[in-house]
GURO-684806 format. One record per residue: residue in one letter; z, y, x of N, C-alpha, C, CB in turn; residue number from 0. Coordinates in nm, 4 decimals, padded with zeros to 6 digits. Atoms other than C-alpha are relative to their C-alpha. Glycine has a CB too. Layout:
BEGIN
+---+----------+----------+----------+----------+----------+----------+----------+----------+----------+----------+----------+----------+-----+
! r !     n_zz !     n_yy !     n_xx !    ca_zz !    ca_yy !    ca_xx !     c_zz !     c_yy !     c_xx !    cb_zz !    cb_yy !    cb_xx !   k !
+---+----------+----------+----------+----------+----------+----------+----------+----------+----------+----------+----------+----------+-----+
! A !        Z !        Y !        X !        Z !        Y !        X !        Z !        Y !        X !        Z !        Y !        X ! NUM !
...
+---+----------+----------+----------+----------+----------+----------+----------+----------+----------+----------+----------+----------+-----+
//
This chain:
BEGIN
+---+----------+----------+----------+----------+----------+----------+----------+----------+----------+----------+----------+----------+-----+
! r !     n_zz !     n_yy !     n_xx !    ca_zz !    ca_yy !    ca_xx !     c_zz !     c_yy !     c_xx !    cb_zz !    cb_yy !    cb_xx !   k !
+---+----------+----------+----------+----------+----------+----------+----------+----------+----------+----------+----------+----------+-----+
! M ! -00.0377 ! -00.1189 ! -00.0956 !  00.9167 ! -00.8733 ! -01.4023 ! -00.1623 !  00.0050 !  00.0293 !  00.1266 ! -00.0320 !  00.1519 !   0 !
! L !  00.1081 ! -00.0205 ! -00.0414 !  00.5379 ! -00.7414 ! -01.3383 ! -00.0100 !  00.0767 !  00.1333 ! -00.0586 !  00.0515 ! -00.0956 !   1 !
! Y !  00.0080 ! -00.0313 ! -00.1466 !  00.4588 ! -00.7312 ! -00.9423 ! -00.1262 !  00.0420 !  00.0441 !  00.0359 ! -00.1107 !  00.0805 !   2 !
! K !  00.1151 ! -00.0670 ! -00.0575 !  00.1569 ! -00.5652 ! -00.9530 ! -00.0009 !  00.1515 !  00.0296 ! -00.1040 ! -00.0243 ! -00.0845 !   3 !
! E ! -00.0452 ! -00.1486 !  00.0043 !  00.2730 ! -00.1864 ! -00.9850 !  00.1415 ! -00.0217 !  00.0483 ! -00.0096 !  00.0799 ! -00.1568 !   4 !
! I ! -00.1195 ! -00.0271 ! -00.0754 !  00.5564 ! -00.1499 ! -00.7690 !  00.0386 !  00.1580 ! -00.0036 ! -00.0231 ! -00.0506 !  00.1486 !   5 !
! H ! -00.0647 ! -00.1402 ! -00.0342 !  00.7725 !  00.2048 ! -00.8085 !  00.1136 ! -00.0376 !  00.0486 !  00.0225 !  00.1044 ! -00.1140 !   6 !
! I ! -00.1418 !  00.0826 ! -00.0640 !  01.0354 !  00.1042 ! -00.5969 !  00.1307 !  00.0916 !  00.0169 ! -00.0323 ! -00.0616 !  00.1658 !   7 !
! G ! -00.0554 ! -00.0714 !  00.0449 !  01.2041 !  00.4358 ! -00.6889 !  00.1047 ! -00.0336 ! -00.0944 ! -00.0732 !  00.0619 ! -00.0289 !   8 !
! N ! -00.1009 ! -00.0086 !  00.1338 !  01.3286 !  00.3458 ! -01.0175 !  00.0211 ! -00.1723 ! -00.0077 ! -00.0888 !  00.0862 ! -00.1741 !   9 !
! F ! -00.0398 !  00.1175 ! -00.0065 !  01.3734 ! -00.0275 ! -00.8990 !  00.1503 !  00.0287 !  00.0524 ! -00.0956 ! -00.0889 !  00.0849 !  10 !
! I ! -00.1405 ! -00.0435 ! -00.0983 !  01.6489 !  00.1399 ! -00.6271 !  00.0759 !  00.0731 ! -00.1025 ! -00.0291 !  00.1126 !  00.1517 !  11 !
! K ! -00.1353 ! -00.1185 !  00.0317 !  01.8005 !  00.3709 ! -00.8800 !  00.0520 ! -00.1002 ! -00.1438 ! -00.0691 !  00.2254 ! -00.0552 !  12 !
! E ! -00.0309 !  00.1239 !  00.0806 !  01.7984 !  00.0690 ! -01.1585 !  00.1136 ! -00.0591 !  00.0363 ! -00.0978 ! -00.0983 !  00.0059 !  13 !
! R ! -00.1072 !  00.0725 ! -00.0694 !  02.0010 ! -00.1317 ! -00.9161 !  00.1206 !  00.0775 ! -00.0079 ! -00.0323 ! -00.0295 !  00.1432 !  14 !
! A ! -00.1171 ! -00.0681 ! -00.0123 !  02.2440 !  00.1564 ! -00.8164 !  00.0327 !  00.0121 ! -00.1011 !  00.0079 !  00.1035 !  00.0569 !  15 !
! E ! -00.0734 !  00.0220 !  00.1593 !  02.3200 !  00.2031 ! -01.1917 !  00.0723 ! -00.1575 ! -00.0397 ! -00.1386 !  00.0226 ! -00.1271 !  16 !
! E ! -00.0051 !  00.1300 !  00.0578 !  02.3308 ! -00.1494 ! -01.2612 !  00.1921 ! -00.0413 !  00.0640 ! -00.1633 ! -00.1182 !  00.0768 !  17 !
! L ! -00.1272 !  00.0426 ! -00.0288 !  02.6224 ! -00.1882 ! -00.9985 !  00.1369 !  00.1171 !  00.0185 ! -00.0261 ! -00.0781 !  00.1271 !  18 !
! A ! -00.0737 ! -00.1290 !  00.0060 !  02.7554 !  00.1736 ! -01.0916 !  00.0599 !  00.0529 !  00.1141 !  00.0972 ! -00.0064 ! -00.0875 !  19 !
! I ! -00.0232 ! -00.0898 ! -00.1364 !  02.7394 !  00.3470 ! -00.7470 ! -00.0212 !  00.1231 !  00.0015 ! -00.0725 ! -00.0327 !  00.1045 !  20 !
! S ! -00.0396 ! -00.1782 !  00.0442 !  02.8355 !  00.7190 ! -00.7364 ! -00.1147 ! -00.0016 !  00.1003 !  00.1883 !  00.1086 !  00.0395 !  21 !
! T !  00.0897 ! -00.0575 ! -00.1219 !  02.5627 !  00.9115 ! -00.6026 !  00.0649 !  00.0647 !  00.1062 ! -00.0965 !  00.0991 ! -00.0437 !  22 !
! E ! -00.0411 ! -00.0154 ! -00.0976 !  02.7858 !  01.0446 ! -00.3848 !  00.0211 ! -00.1082 !  00.1605 !  00.0878 !  00.0406 ! -00.0593 !  23 !
! R ! -00.0319 !  00.1311 ! -00.0827 !  02.8667 !  00.6894 ! -00.2023 ! -00.1327 ! -00.0287 !  00.0364 !  00.0759 ! -00.1296 ! -00.0796 !  24 !
! I !  00.1737 !  00.0393 ! -00.0402 !  02.4497 !  00.6489 ! -00.1989 ! -00.0071 !  00.1257 !  00.0838 ! -00.1436 ! -00.0072 ! -00.1513 !  25 !
! C !  00.0286 ! -00.1426 ! -00.1029 !  02.4566 !  01.0153 ! -00.0216 !  00.0252 ! -00.0691 !  00.1312 !  00.1206 !  00.1552 ! -00.0218 !  26 !
! N ! -00.0714 !  00.0091 ! -00.1414 !  02.6749 !  00.9691 !  00.2498 ! -00.0576 ! -00.1901 !  00.0707 !  00.2245 !  00.0207 ! -00.0401 !  27 !
! F !  00.0527 !  00.1320 ! -00.0733 !  02.5579 !  00.5747 !  00.3277 ! -00.1378 !  00.0368 !  00.0676 ! -00.0231 ! -00.1331 ! -00.1121 !  28 !
! L !  00.1660 ! -00.0642 ! -00.0327 !  02.1825 !  00.7103 !  00.3296 !  00.0014 !  00.0995 !  00.1040 ! -00.0751 !  00.0834 ! -00.1344 !  29 !
! K !  00.0394 ! -00.1371 ! -00.0982 !  02.2682 !  01.0210 !  00.5430 ! -00.0819 !  00.1252 ! -00.1007 ! -00.1302 ! -00.0597 !  00.1468 !  30 !
! K !  00.1472 ! -00.0773 !  00.0773 !  02.0548 !  01.2363 !  00.2582 !  00.1304 !  00.0539 ! -00.0729 ! -00.1627 ! -00.1065 ! -00.1095 !  31 !
! D ! -00.0560 ! -00.0857 !  00.0904 !  02.1381 !  01.5251 !  00.0273 ! -00.0021 ! -00.0499 ! -00.1495 ! -00.0682 !  00.1255 !  00.0142 !  32 !
! E !  00.0494 !  00.0789 !  00.1353 !  02.1540 !  01.4627 ! -00.3518 ! -00.1293 !  00.0142 ! -00.0736 !  00.0869 !  00.0284 ! -00.1006 !  33 !
! D !  00.1406 ! -00.0322 !  00.0306 !  01.8182 !  01.6302 ! -00.3842 ! -00.1014 ! -00.1606 !  00.0575 ! -00.0429 !  00.1703 !  00.1021 !  34 !
! S !  00.0902 !  00.1064 ! -00.1381 !  01.6678 !  01.3651 ! -00.1134 !  00.0153 ! -00.1344 ! -00.0891 !  00.1040 ! -00.0223 !  00.2067 !  35 !
! V !  00.0250 !  00.1432 !  00.0707 !  01.7835 !  01.0956 ! -00.3263 ! -00.0329 ! -00.0153 ! -00.1486 !  00.1214 ! -00.0812 !  00.0150 !  36 !
! E !  00.0290 ! -00.0356 !  00.1679 !  01.6950 !  01.2122 ! -00.6774 ! -00.1814 ! -00.0303 !  00.0336 !  00.0588 !  00.2197 ! -00.0707 !  37 !
! K !  00.1152 !  00.0384 ! -00.0667 !  01.3709 !  01.2322 ! -00.4786 ! -00.0686 ! -00.1100 !  00.0063 !  00.0130 !  00.0151 !  00.0930 !  38 !
! M !  00.0367 !  00.1089 ! -00.0290 !  01.3804 !  00.8925 ! -00.3711 ! -00.0195 ! -00.0998 ! -00.1146 !  00.0793 ! -00.0358 !  00.0873 !  39 !
! Y ! -00.0371 !  00.1031 !  00.1631 !  01.4234 !  00.7077 ! -00.7239 ! -00.1236 !  00.0679 ! -00.0491 !  00.1818 !  00.0329 ! -00.1255 !  40 !
! K !  00.1253 ! -00.0224 !  00.0670 !  01.1094 !  00.9422 ! -00.8342 ! -00.1309 ! -00.0285 !  00.0877 ! -00.0001 !  00.1432 ! -00.0476 !  41 !
! S !  00.1233 !  00.0398 ! -00.0687 !  00.8909 !  00.8096 ! -00.5507 ! -00.0640 ! -00.1284 ! -00.0197 !  00.0205 !  00.0071 !  00.1272 !  42 !
! A !  00.0679 !  00.1257 !  00.0588 !  00.6544 !  00.5381 ! -00.5922 ! -00.0106 ! -00.0836 !  00.1479 ! -00.1698 !  00.0360 ! -00.0881 !  43 !
! S !  00.0212 !  00.0489 ! -00.1074 !  00.6859 !  00.4360 ! -00.2193 !  00.1178 !  00.1155 !  00.0868 ! -00.1728 ! -00.0057 !  00.0334 !  44 !
! I ! -00.0983 ! -00.0626 ! -00.0618 !  00.9452 !  00.5030 !  00.0462 ! -00.0164 ! -00.0512 !  00.1593 !  00.1412 ! -00.0340 ! -00.0745 !  45 !
! E !  00.0491 !  00.0653 ! -00.1562 !  00.9813 !  00.4881 !  00.4627 !  00.0711 ! -00.1472 !  00.0203 !  00.0600 !  00.1130 !  00.1468 !  46 !
! T ! -00.0144 !  00.1441 ! -00.0470 !  01.0810 !  00.1148 !  00.5758 !  00.1284 !  00.0119 ! -00.0013 ! -00.0633 ! -00.0530 !  00.1362 !  47 !
! D ! -00.1348 !  00.0137 ! -00.0734 !  01.4281 !  00.2026 !  00.7475 !  00.0635 !  00.0880 ! -00.1263 !  00.0146 !  00.0709 !  00.1842 !  48 !
! L ! -00.0673 ! -00.0275 !  00.1385 !  01.5338 !  00.3708 !  00.4001 ! -00.0207 ! -00.1104 ! -00.0729 ! -00.0513 !  00.1206 ! -00.0793 !  49 !
! L !  00.0203 !  00.1402 !  00.1136 !  01.4281 !  00.0733 !  00.1911 !  00.1184 ! -00.1054 !  00.0496 ! -00.1859 ! -00.0953 !  00.0180 !  50 !
! L ! -00.0725 !  00.1139 ! -00.1149 !  01.6088 ! -00.1230 !  00.4925 !  00.1427 !  00.0089 ! -00.0411 ! -00.0146 !  00.0435 !  00.1860 !  51 !
! R ! -00.1683 ! -00.0150 !  00.0363 !  01.9540 !  00.0693 !  00.4217 !  00.0139 ! -00.0350 ! -00.1713 !  00.0656 !  00.1924 !  00.0366 !  52 !
! C ! -00.0301 !  00.0096 !  00.1390 !  01.9203 !  00.0865 !  00.0266 ! -00.0001 ! -00.1612 ! -00.0026 ! -00.1133 !  00.0824 ! -00.1058 !  53 !
! S !  00.0022 !  00.1843 !  00.0111 !  01.8748 ! -00.3151 !  00.0435 !  00.1342 ! -00.0272 !  00.0277 ! -00.1053 ! -00.0983 !  00.1233 !  54 !
! K ! -00.1075 !  00.0546 ! -00.0295 !  02.2008 ! -00.3450 !  00.2378 !  00.1277 !  00.0857 ! -00.0564 ! -00.0047 ! -00.0199 !  00.1417 !  55 !
! L ! -00.1023 ! -00.0473 !  00.1042 !  02.3942 ! -00.1114 !  00.0057 ! -00.0201 ! -00.0386 ! -00.1287 !  00.0101 !  00.1366 ! -00.0070 !  56 !
! L !  00.0335 !  00.0586 !  00.1190 !  02.2636 ! -00.2191 ! -00.2913 ! -00.0124 ! -00.1615 ! -00.0092 ! -00.1210 !  00.0608 ! -00.0354 !  57 !
! E !  00.0228 !  00.1342 ! -00.0421 !  02.2674 ! -00.5883 ! -00.1767 ! -00.0863 ! -00.0624 ! -00.1171 !  00.1407 ! -00.0793 !  00.0281 !  58 !
! Y !  00.1183 !  00.0508 !  00.0571 !  01.9345 ! -00.6583 ! -00.2888 ! -00.1023 !  00.0111 !  00.0728 ! -00.0297 !  00.0494 ! -00.1098 !  59 !
! D !  00.1395 ! -00.0045 ! -00.1339 !  01.5946 ! -00.7571 ! -00.0748 ! -00.0931 !  00.0845 ! -00.1039 ! -00.0976 ! -00.2003 !  00.0660 !  60 !
! F !  00.1096 ! -00.0700 !  00.0670 !  01.3608 ! -00.4860 ! -00.2069 ! -00.0977 !  00.0187 !  00.0703 !  00.0266 !  00.1126 ! -00.0483 !  61 !
! F !  00.1704 !  00.0398 ! -00.1008 !  01.0688 ! -00.5845 !  00.0337 ! -00.0017 ! -00.1191 ! -00.0680 ! -00.0103 ! -00.0266 !  00.2120 !  62 !
! R !  00.0298 !  00.1224 !  00.0431 !  01.0838 ! -00.9146 ! -00.1699 ! -00.1038 !  00.0219 ! -00.1203 !  00.1305 ! -00.0760 ! -00.0372 !  63 !
! L !  00.0677 ! -00.0266 !  00.1362 !  00.9236 ! -00.7497 ! -00.4685 ! -00.1167 !  00.0541 !  00.0844 !  00.0806 !  00.1116 ! -00.1263 !  64 !
! Y !  00.1098 ! -00.0332 ! -00.0856 !  00.6528 ! -00.6459 ! -00.1933 ! -00.0598 ! -00.1329 !  00.0435 !  00.0446 !  00.0888 !  00.1219 !  65 !
! S ! -00.0060 !  00.1736 !  00.0233 !  00.6590 ! -01.0412 ! -00.1028 ! -00.0754 ! -00.0343 ! -00.0884 !  00.1288 ! -00.0668 ! -00.0429 !  66 !
! S !  00.0627 !  00.0708 !  00.1209 !  00.5965 ! -01.1546 ! -00.4479 ! -00.1462 !  00.0665 ! -00.0375 !  00.1057 !  00.0131 ! -00.1330 !  67 !
! H !  00.1245 ! -00.0473 ! -00.0187 !  00.3173 ! -00.9032 ! -00.4687 ! -00.0915 ! -00.0656 !  00.0615 !  00.0028 !  00.0968 !  00.0502 !  68 !
! L !  00.0891 !  00.1019 ! -00.0889 !  00.1219 ! -01.0407 ! -00.1831 ! -00.0345 ! -00.1076 ! -00.0091 !  00.0291 ! -00.0222 !  00.0909 !  69 !
! I ! -00.0507 !  00.1324 !  00.0371 !  00.1935 ! -01.3830 ! -00.3044 ! -00.0998 !  00.0026 ! -00.1334 !  00.1861 ! -00.0156 ! -00.0251 !  70 !
! L !  00.1121 !  00.0401 !  00.1203 !  00.0298 ! -01.3237 ! -00.6503 ! -00.1341 !  00.0850 ! -00.0051 !  00.0697 !  00.0218 ! -00.1525 !  71 !
! Y !  00.1204 ! -00.0799 !  00.0045 ! -00.2320 ! -01.0538 ! -00.5689 ! -00.0853 !  00.0101 !  00.0785 !  00.0146 !  00.0972 ! -00.0124 !  72 !
! S !  00.1183 !  00.0085 ! -00.1254 ! -00.3772 ! -01.1026 ! -00.2100 ! -00.1090 ! -00.0700 ! -00.0357 !  00.0445 ! -00.0712 !  00.1335 !  73 !
! P !  00.0835 !  00.0510 !  00.0114 ! -00.6933 ! -01.2278 ! -00.2021 !  00.0067 ! -00.1113 !  00.1241 ! -00.0953 !  00.0910 ! -00.0175 !  74 !
! P !  00.0044 !  00.1062 ! -00.0877 ! -00.7569 ! -01.5550 ! -00.0332 ! -00.0495 !  00.0483 !  00.1760 ! -00.1094 ! -00.1072 ! -00.0771 !  75 !
! S !  00.0822 ! -00.0222 ! -00.1064 ! -00.8441 ! -01.5381 !  00.3150 ! -00.1210 ! -00.0270 !  00.0437 !  00.0410 ! -00.0270 !  00.0654 !  76 !
! A !  00.1715 !  00.0257 ! -00.0024 ! -01.2045 ! -01.5002 !  00.4016 ! -00.0200 ! -00.0665 !  00.1891 ! -00.1141 !  00.2100 ! -00.0374 !  77 !
! V ! -00.0137 !  00.0446 ! -00.1092 ! -01.0815 ! -01.6078 !  00.7927 ! -00.0039 ! -00.1504 !  00.0224 !  00.0998 !  00.0519 !  00.0369 !  78 !
! D !  00.0300 !  00.1691 ! -00.0174 ! -01.1674 ! -01.9632 !  00.8912 !  00.1732 ! -00.0730 !  00.0363 ! -00.1392 ! -00.0326 !  00.1737 !  79 !
! K ! -00.1257 !  00.0099 ! -00.0013 ! -00.8052 ! -02.0922 !  00.8404 !  00.0383 ! -00.1651 !  00.1196 !  00.0449 ! -00.0037 ! -00.1825 !  80 !
! K ! -00.0607 !  00.1145 ! -00.1291 ! -00.8539 ! -02.3843 !  01.1418 !  00.0511 !  00.0879 !  00.0870 ! -00.1173 ! -00.1049 !  00.0915 !  81 !
! K !  00.0023 ! -00.0178 ! -00.1275 ! -00.8386 ! -02.1513 !  01.3912 !  00.1421 !  00.0663 ! -00.0225 ! -00.1297 !  00.0795 !  00.0689 !  82 !
! N ! -00.1088 ! -00.0638 ! -00.0006 ! -00.5065 ! -01.9929 !  01.4922 !  00.0374 !  00.1374 !  00.0260 !  00.0508 ! -00.0544 !  00.0594 !  83 !
! H !  00.0290 ! -00.1464 ! -00.0202 ! -00.4553 ! -01.6469 !  01.4691 !  00.1244 !  00.0760 !  00.0248 ! -00.0716 !  00.0608 ! -00.1208 !  84 !
! R ! -00.1491 ! -00.0438 !  00.0086 ! -00.0771 ! -01.6068 !  01.4998 ! -00.0074 !  00.0448 !  00.1412 !  00.1268 ! -00.1217 ! -00.0404 !  85 !
! S ! -00.0431 ! -00.0621 ! -00.1259 !  00.0844 ! -01.3686 !  01.7719 !  00.0990 ! -00.0523 !  00.0359 !  00.0225 !  00.1273 !  00.0031 !  86 !
! D ! -00.1590 !  00.0060 ! -00.1067 !  00.3738 ! -01.4044 !  02.0404 !  00.0422 !  00.0746 ! -00.0549 !  00.0230 !  00.0334 !  00.1608 !  87 !
! K ! -00.1046 ! -00.1435 ! -00.0417 !  00.4948 ! -01.0691 !  01.9650 !  00.0565 !  00.0410 ! -00.1170 ! -00.0790 !  00.1444 !  00.0647 !  88 !
! I ! -00.0500 ! -00.0103 !  00.1162 !  00.5356 ! -01.0643 !  01.5776 !  00.0300 ! -00.1340 ! -00.0964 ! -00.0843 !  00.0860 ! -00.0547 !  89 !
! P ! -00.0299 !  00.1169 !  00.0843 !  00.6995 ! -01.3067 !  01.3729 ! -00.1202 ! -00.0447 ! -00.1141 !  00.1376 !  00.0367 ! -00.0758 !  90 !
! Y !  00.1210 !  00.0553 !  00.0760 !  00.4649 ! -01.5281 !  01.1688 !  00.1230 ! -00.0406 ! -00.1665 ! -00.0995 ! -00.1814 !  00.1151 !  91 !
! F ! -00.0173 ! -00.0050 !  00.1370 !  00.5562 ! -01.5628 !  00.7774 ! -00.0865 ! -00.1133 ! -00.0955 ! -00.0367 !  00.1427 ! -00.0351 !  92 !
! R !  00.0429 !  00.0765 !  00.0843 !  00.4631 ! -01.8735 !  00.5694 ! -00.0634 !  00.1092 ! -00.1189 !  00.1164 ! -00.1011 ! -00.0391 !  93 !
! K !  00.0636 ! -00.0605 !  00.1145 !  00.2475 ! -01.7122 !  00.2649 !  00.0374 ! -00.0820 ! -00.1187 ! -00.1530 !  00.0098 !  00.0163 !  94 !
! N ! -00.0231 !  00.0551 !  00.1474 !  00.3502 ! -01.9635 !  00.0035 !  00.1176 ! -00.0411 !  00.0135 ! -00.0903 ! -00.1120 ! -00.0589 !  95 !
! I ! -00.1135 !  00.0129 ! -00.0100 !  00.6824 ! -01.9569 ! -00.0108 !  00.0284 !  00.0759 ! -00.1492 !  00.0561 !  00.0519 !  00.1386 !  96 !
! Y ! -00.0129 ! -00.0747 !  00.1474 !  00.7463 ! -01.8798 ! -00.4109 !  00.1627 !  00.0329 !  00.0179 ! -00.0447 ! -00.1166 ! -00.1618 !  97 !
! T ! -00.1161 ! -00.0408 !  00.0898 !  01.0661 ! -01.6883 ! -00.5491 !  00.0033 ! -00.0587 ! -00.0783 !  00.0149 !  00.1061 ! -00.0493 !  98 !
! Q ! -00.0125 !  00.0396 !  00.1369 !  01.2297 ! -01.8095 ! -00.8273 ! -00.0421 !  00.1511 ! -00.1041 !  00.1745 ! -00.0629 ! -00.0201 !  99 !
! E !  00.0550 ! -00.1119 !  00.1090 !  01.1171 ! -01.4676 ! -01.0052 ! -00.1365 ! -00.0147 ! -00.0085 !  00.0277 !  00.1554 !  00.0364 ! 100 !
! I !  00.1088 !  00.0429 !  00.0076 !  00.7698 ! -01.5891 ! -00.8910 ! -00.0423 ! -00.1082 ! -00.0900 ! -00.0212 ! -00.0211 !  00.1023 ! 101 !
! K !  00.0231 !  00.1208 !  00.0533 !  00.7980 ! -01.9072 ! -01.0580 !  00.0473 !  00.0040 ! -00.1441 !  00.0640 ! -00.1048 !  00.0804 ! 102 !
! E ! -00.0184 ! -00.0455 !  00.1288 !  00.9395 ! -01.7518 ! -01.3898 ! -00.0935 !  00.0613 ! -00.0387 !  00.0967 !  00.0670 ! -00.0210 ! 103 !
! F !  00.1114 ! -00.0788 ! -00.0181 !  00.6484 ! -01.5142 ! -01.3409 ! -00.0816 ! -00.0567 ! -00.0761 ! -00.0482 !  00.0174 !  00.1257 ! 104 !
! I !  00.1272 !  00.0945 !  00.0198 !  00.3916 ! -01.7783 ! -01.3710 !  00.0212 ! -00.0865 ! -00.1528 ! -00.0094 ! -00.1227 !  00.1472 ! 105 !
! I ! -00.0027 !  00.0786 !  00.1383 !  00.5595 ! -02.0046 ! -01.6396 !  00.0063 !  00.0662 ! -00.0977 !  00.0961 ! -00.0839 ! -00.0219 ! 106 !
! R !  00.0046 ! -00.0380 !  00.1405 !  00.5869 ! -01.7486 ! -01.8505 ! -00.1147 !  00.0365 ! -00.0482 !  00.0787 !  00.0944 ! -00.0294 ! 107 !
! K !  00.1837 ! -00.0016 !  00.0038 !  00.2203 ! -01.6747 ! -01.8113 ! -00.0223 ! -00.1028 ! -00.1058 ! -00.0955 ! -00.0562 !  00.1652 ! 108 !
! I !  00.0786 !  00.1306 !  00.0786 !  00.1314 ! -02.0223 ! -01.9473 !  00.0868 !  00.0079 ! -00.0967 ! -00.0146 ! -00.1624 !  00.0701 ! 109 !
! Q ! -00.0803 !  00.0355 !  00.1168 !  00.4263 ! -02.0471 ! -02.2242 ! -00.0368 !  00.0980 ! -00.0882 !  00.1504 ! -00.0070 !  00.0197 ! 110 !
! S !  00.0391 ! -00.1086 !  00.0862 !  00.2773 ! -01.7065 ! -02.3566 ! -00.1419 ! -00.0039 ! -00.0519 !  00.0196 !  00.1233 !  00.0698 ! 111 !
! G !  00.1487 !  00.0521 !  00.0027 ! -00.0499 ! -01.8564 ! -02.3570 ! -00.0973 !  00.1395 !  00.0614 ! -00.0484 ! -00.0502 ! -00.1853 ! 112 !
! E !  00.0885 ! -00.1123 ! -00.0631 ! -00.1668 ! -01.5496 ! -02.1555 ! -00.1038 ! -00.0547 !  00.0685 !  00.0707 !  00.0906 !  00.0949 ! 113 !
! M !  00.0697 !  00.0764 ! -00.1221 ! -00.3195 ! -01.7880 ! -01.8740 !  00.0168 ! -00.1298 !  00.0131 !  00.0379 !  00.0442 !  00.1226 ! 114 !
! T !  00.0091 !  00.1324 !  00.0156 ! -00.3866 ! -02.1514 ! -01.8723 !  00.0283 ! -00.0299 !  00.1683 ! -00.1530 ! -00.0527 ! -00.0764 ! 115 !
! Q ! -00.0047 !  00.0489 ! -00.1203 ! -00.2658 ! -02.3526 ! -01.5486 ! -00.1213 !  00.0198 !  00.0744 !  00.0331 ! -00.1255 ! -00.0060 ! 116 !
! T !  00.1595 ! -00.0077 ! -00.0647 ! -00.6399 ! -02.3514 ! -01.4725 ! -00.0460 !  00.1567 !  00.0712 ! -00.1216 ! -00.0315 ! -00.1453 ! 117 !
! D !  00.0126 ! -00.1553 ! -00.0205 ! -00.6487 ! -01.9849 ! -01.4648 !  00.1218 !  00.0166 !  00.1206 !  00.0340 !  00.1026 ! -00.1649 ! 118 !
! I ! -00.1007 ! -00.0865 ! -00.1050 ! -00.3229 ! -01.9450 ! -01.2679 ! -00.0538 ! -00.0743 !  00.1229 !  00.1939 ! -00.0158 ! -00.0234 ! 119 !
! I !  00.0872 !  00.0385 ! -00.0911 ! -00.4593 ! -02.1839 ! -01.0241 ! -00.0814 !  00.0804 !  00.0730 ! -00.0646 ! -00.0714 ! -00.0468 ! 120 !
! K !  00.1134 ! -00.0685 ! -00.0713 ! -00.7738 ! -02.0040 ! -00.9590 !  00.0716 !  00.1552 !  00.0383 ! -00.1524 !  00.0102 ! -00.1113 ! 121 !
! E !  00.0064 ! -00.1381 !  00.0198 ! -00.6257 ! -01.6578 ! -01.0141 !  00.0969 ! -00.0080 !  00.1323 !  00.0495 !  00.0763 ! -00.1604 ! 122 !
! Y ! -00.1148 ! -00.0391 ! -00.1110 ! -00.2982 ! -01.6916 ! -00.7540 ! -00.0075 ! -00.1332 !  00.1170 !  00.1820 !  00.0110 ! -00.0876 ! 123 !
! S !  00.0313 !  00.0835 ! -00.1830 ! -00.4043 ! -01.9888 ! -00.4985 !  00.1415 ! -00.0574 ! -00.0080 ! -00.0292 !  00.1332 !  00.1877 ! 124 !
! I ! -00.1188 !  00.1270 !  00.0062 ! -00.0974 ! -02.2310 ! -00.6486 ! -00.0824 ! -00.1326 !  00.0165 !  00.0949 ! -00.0088 ! -00.1653 ! 125 !
! P !  00.0387 !  00.1422 ! -00.0263 ! -00.1775 ! -02.5797 ! -00.5419 !  00.0611 ! -00.0860 ! -00.1517 !  00.0838 ! -00.0590 !  00.1668 ! 126 !
! K !  00.0024 !  00.0327 !  00.0618 ! -00.2263 ! -02.7488 ! -00.8211 !  00.1670 ! -00.1114 ! -00.0737 ! -00.1176 ! -00.0195 !  00.0383 ! 127 !
! S ! -00.1032 !  00.1062 ! -00.0434 !  00.0786 ! -02.9957 ! -00.7233 !  00.1498 !  00.0699 ! -00.0245 ! -00.0250 ! -00.0455 !  00.1726 ! 128 !
! T ! -00.0840 ! -00.0626 !  00.0118 !  00.3113 ! -02.7445 ! -00.6966 !  00.0123 !  00.0682 ! -00.1665 ! -00.0150 !  00.0795 !  00.1123 ! 129 !
! L ! -00.0199 ! -00.0211 !  00.1084 !  00.2515 ! -02.5954 ! -01.0532 !  00.0369 ! -00.1126 ! -00.0832 ! -00.0901 !  00.0593 ! -00.0343 ! 130 !
! H ! -00.0485 !  00.1375 !  00.0741 !  00.3233 ! -02.9220 ! -01.2090 !  00.0929 ! -00.0077 !  00.0319 ! -00.0515 ! -00.1231 !  00.0130 ! 131 !
! R ! -00.1272 !  00.0336 ! -00.0275 !  00.6178 ! -02.9604 ! -01.0269 !  00.0858 !  00.0826 ! -00.0627 !  00.0248 ! -00.0034 !  00.1275 ! 132 !
! W ! -00.0701 ! -00.0998 !  00.0466 !  00.7391 ! -02.6333 ! -01.1572 !  00.0138 ! -00.0265 ! -00.1473 ! -00.0606 !  00.1274 !  00.0344 ! 133 !
! L !  00.0193 !  00.0495 !  00.1507 !  00.6168 ! -02.7239 ! -01.5157 !  00.1132 ! -00.1262 ! -00.0297 ! -00.1745 ! -00.0627 ! -00.0227 ! 134 !
! Q ! -00.0869 !  00.1474 !  00.0463 !  00.8300 ! -03.0770 ! -01.5090 !  00.1197 !  00.0556 !  00.0127 ! -00.0113 ! -00.1525 !  00.0977 ! 135 !
! K ! -00.1333 ! -00.0151 !  00.0436 !  01.1326 ! -02.8929 ! -01.4422 !  00.0517 !  00.0615 ! -00.0768 !  00.0566 !  00.0217 !  00.0598 ! 136 !
! L ! -00.0301 ! -00.0802 !  00.0726 !  01.1319 ! -02.7137 ! -01.7282 !  00.1218 ! -00.0602 ! -00.1409 ! -00.1400 !  00.0514 ! -00.0327 ! 137 !
+---+----------+----------+----------+----------+----------+----------+----------+----------+----------+----------+----------+----------+-----+
//
């Protein structure tokens, strides 16, 4: 799966079809009419409260698509990492939590020859030991 370009409407529609959930049920749960649901399917982005309701209805964490994007494509921090910039008012999450989908994505890149292990380490800032551990489990 390619996390670089996320068209969230397509993912939501695909999951709804996968579960064979009727449009009527989706409309009722989301409190939207059919036209709004179709518009949502065609939209590349949607409001977070709507995405949260879709995640609950379709039993899939759509936010994880964006987390995966951040892990793979965000640039390394330019801020001094020794300084503590954590806020007490918002939750703090570690960036380096790799999902199974991300691991598979990275391994496919190596196996297909698209990228080398060195390329992966440089491009995605994945520690060498972590990458080797993933490859050993194959």
